[in-house]
Structure formats: structure tokens, C-alpha cells
N, C-alpha and C positions, 0 to 999 in steps of 0.2 A: 903357869903359863898355859896355854891350850896349845896342842899339837897342829901342824899345817892341817891334817886331815882329821876331821873329829866329828863324828856322827851327832855329838851331843845329846842332851836328853831335852826333848820338846816340852815346852810347859807355855802356858798363857800368863802373861805376868799381869798381876794387877796395878798398873801405876795412877788410877784416878785420884786425883787429888796429890799426888806426889810430886817433889820435887826431881826436876829432871834436867840434866846440863848436857845442852850441846855446844861442842867446840867447832868453830869453822861455820860458813857462811855461803859455802857453795849450792850446788845441786843435790849432793848426798845430805848435806845438812838439813836442805829443803824438804827432802823427801822422807826422811827421818824423823824431822820435827813434826809433818802432817802426820805420821802414823802417832806420834806421841799426843798431838792434839786431840786427833779422833779419839784416842782410848780417854779423854780427860785427863791428862797429864798438866802440871803446873810446871810450864817451861821456862829456863833461862839460856838466852844464845848468848854465847860469848865470841865474835867475830869483829876486827875493825871495818869488814864488807860484807855485805849480804846480796843475795838475791832480789828482785822484785819483790817477789811473792813473802819472802822471809820480812822484809823491811813493810809490807803492807800487814800483814799479822802484827808486825810489832806497832805501827801506828795504830792498829785496831785495838791495842791492849790484850790481844791473845797470848801474848808471850812478852817476857821482860828480855830486852836487846840491852848487852853490856858492848858498846861499840870500842872494843879496843883488845889486845892480844890476851889469850889466858892469864890468869894468875892465882897463886895457890890457893887464896882465900875465895875463889868461886867455888871451890870443891869443899863446901862445909859439911858439917854434921848432919844439914836437913836433906842433902841430895842423896836420893834412891838410887838413880841410874845414870851413868855417864856414856854419852855418844861423841866419842873422840873422830871426826870426820875428816881432820888433816893428814893426808898421808905422806906428806912429802918434809917431814920434820921429825927423825927419828928420837931425837932428843926430848922433845916434846911429847912424842906418843908413850915414852918411857916414864917420863915425870908424870905425866897424868896417870899411867897404869899404877905405878907406885902408891901415889896419893890416894887413887882407889881403894887400892887394897888397904893402905893403912887407914883408911876412914869407913870401909865396911861398906863400900859402893858397888854395886854392880857396875861393869865397865865392857865398853866394845870399840875397840879402835878399828878403824873403817879398812879393809883388806890386808890386816894385821891379826889374824889370830893368836899369835905369841903372846900378845899384849891385850888378850881380851880373856874374860871369865866369862862370856857368853856369847852367843852367834845371833846374827841377824838373818833370817831368812828372807827370801824372795817373796813377797807377799800379793795375794790374789784377794781383792778386797770387794766386790761387789755387793752393795746393800749391808746385809748383816753377815753375809759370808767372810770368814777369813781362813785361808787355804795358805798354809806355807809350804816353801818348796826350799830343800837344800840338799845339795849333793854331797855334804861332808867336806867343802872347800875342794872337792877334786874337779869341779868344773864350775865355776860362778857365771860363767859366760853361756852355760846350759841352764843354768837355774834361771837365768834372764830370759833365754828363749822360750823355757817353759811357762815362765808366768806372762808373757806375752800371747802363748797359745790359749791359755786358759782365759786371759782377760777378753781375747776376742769369743772364747765359747761362753762365759756368762753374760748373757745378752740381759736387754731391759726385761724381757719376760720372766727370766730367773730371778731378778730382783725383785719383781712384784709378786711372783711364787713364794718365794722365801718371807717377802713381807705380811702376805696373808695367811701363812702357816703361823708365823709368831703371833697376828692378831688372834687368829683360832685358838691358839694354845692357851694365849691370855683370857679369852673367853670363857673356854672350859675348865681352866681351873678356877673361876669366880663363879660359875654356874652349874658345873657339874660334878657333885661328889664323889660318885664313882670312879674309883681309880681304874678299875678294869674298862670301862666303857669309853672314859679319858683316852687312855692309851689306844684303844681299838680304833676310836676316829682318828688319831693322829696318825697312827700308822696306814689307815687306810686311805689318808692323803696323800703320802708318800709311796704307797706299793708299787705304782706303775713307773715311778719316775727312775730312768735310766741315763746313765753315761755313756755314750757310745765314742770311739774313736779308732784311729790308726797311727803307729808311731813312721815317719818317714827319715830315714837316715841317709847322711850326703852321702853321694855316689862315691864308691872306691874309699870309704871313709878309713878303712884299716889301713891302707897305703899311705893314704896322707897322714896318718898319726904317725906311722914308723917312719915318714920321709923326714918329720920333724925331729922324731928320736934320734935319727942316723945322720942327720945334717952337721957339717962342721961350720956353717954358717959364713963361709967365704964367698958362695954364689949370691947371698940375699943381695936382693936389689940390683942384680945383674942379669943379662940374658942368660946367665949359666946356672938360673935357678932350678932347682931340683923339679923334675917334670909332673912330681905329685904333690909338689909344694903347695898349700891351702891357704898360703898369703893373700892370694888376689881374690878371695871369697868374702864377700859382706858378711858382717858380723849381724 
């Protein structure tokens, strides 16, 4: 079992054509299933109910949907990765985790690193870019904020830029045998690319964090709430 705070070892996992099992049919399952499908995985979804998008993908035969609760046979020897997105059933979480370890599958239990052997990062994925963001489970909320900020930063021009770079690289590999010349041309195309930005922190963030650490919770939801309480700030 992984500890609550764990930086993990970042890798890119090749799931192309591999059997991947997703348990649960809510928005979290939809997001993770979308990422698996984009990576070419063979997805099996197990859930009595699903979001509209998951149902659409099943109707289009982009995934297999087993419309029922999880059964042990779902996690067979062909399963490479298990994503359990059900986070309100501790017995199911432990059962899935133990089965995955027994059958040598990778498993991630949503919002429960203690029952996972790999972590899921917040993903920024415009065009060909894959930028993973992790706070080592220190603050998933901050990971989400960072993802949204980067989503807004990498616009359609960036998607076009990266796509053209990919086409140029493929063209040069086909038509320019001199490795040094290829590298020179490719580096020249990105030489002036820069990422510029500035971090903006919440006002009095230290006082707000200390207020939560020291609070006895007795005043929560009342007019006696701590003056520095951040609870009223939108996520």
C-alpha cells in the first residue's frame, strides 16, 4: 500500500491494446475512461449506471459495459490496469485492491492511495501534449487548480504549433539522413519558445491554513466561525 504522501515515480504507461478495467460509472469514471480510450486501451466498464457520455461510448462499441456491480471474475488474468472510481465502499476498495495484487494487475483506487500501487496525476492534454501534475497527495485541490490554469494557457495556437512540429520531425526523419542537420532544424524551431507566468497566492494564506489547523470545529457553520476561515472561498 502506498502512503498518503507519496511523490511516486513518474512514467508513461503503454496501455495500447491492453485490457483495462474501470469500476464505477460517475464523472470520475468518465474522465479516466476518456484518458484510457485516448491512449488506445481496451476498456471494460463495470457499473449498474453510467454518465451519458459513458453510455454513448458503450453504444458506439468504444468500450464494453457490464451493467451490474463488480464481480471477482471481472478482474481476470487479461486485465492490465484497474481503476476503481467508487470511493464510498471500503469493502469493495479492499476487495478490488487485494484481487489486483493477487492477479499482478496495476490498481488505482480513487482518492485512496493506501489501496493503490500507482498514482493518477492531474492531466493537461491539449493536442499531443501530456503534462502531468502531482502534489504527492499533499493537495489534490491544488493539482486541479494548476491543471485548469494550464488548460487555459495552452490554446489552439499551441495545439497547431505542436502538431506542425510533429509533422516536421516525421518529414525530416524520412528525408534528411544527416542526424546533426535534423537536430539542428528541430531545435531551431523551438529555440525561441518560452513559457512565461506568475504565481498568485490567496490573500493571507498562511493565516487561513493555520486557522484550519487550530480550529476545534465547534464554530463551523455558525456566526462564530474563525475570522481567517477559508471555508467561504469557492474551490
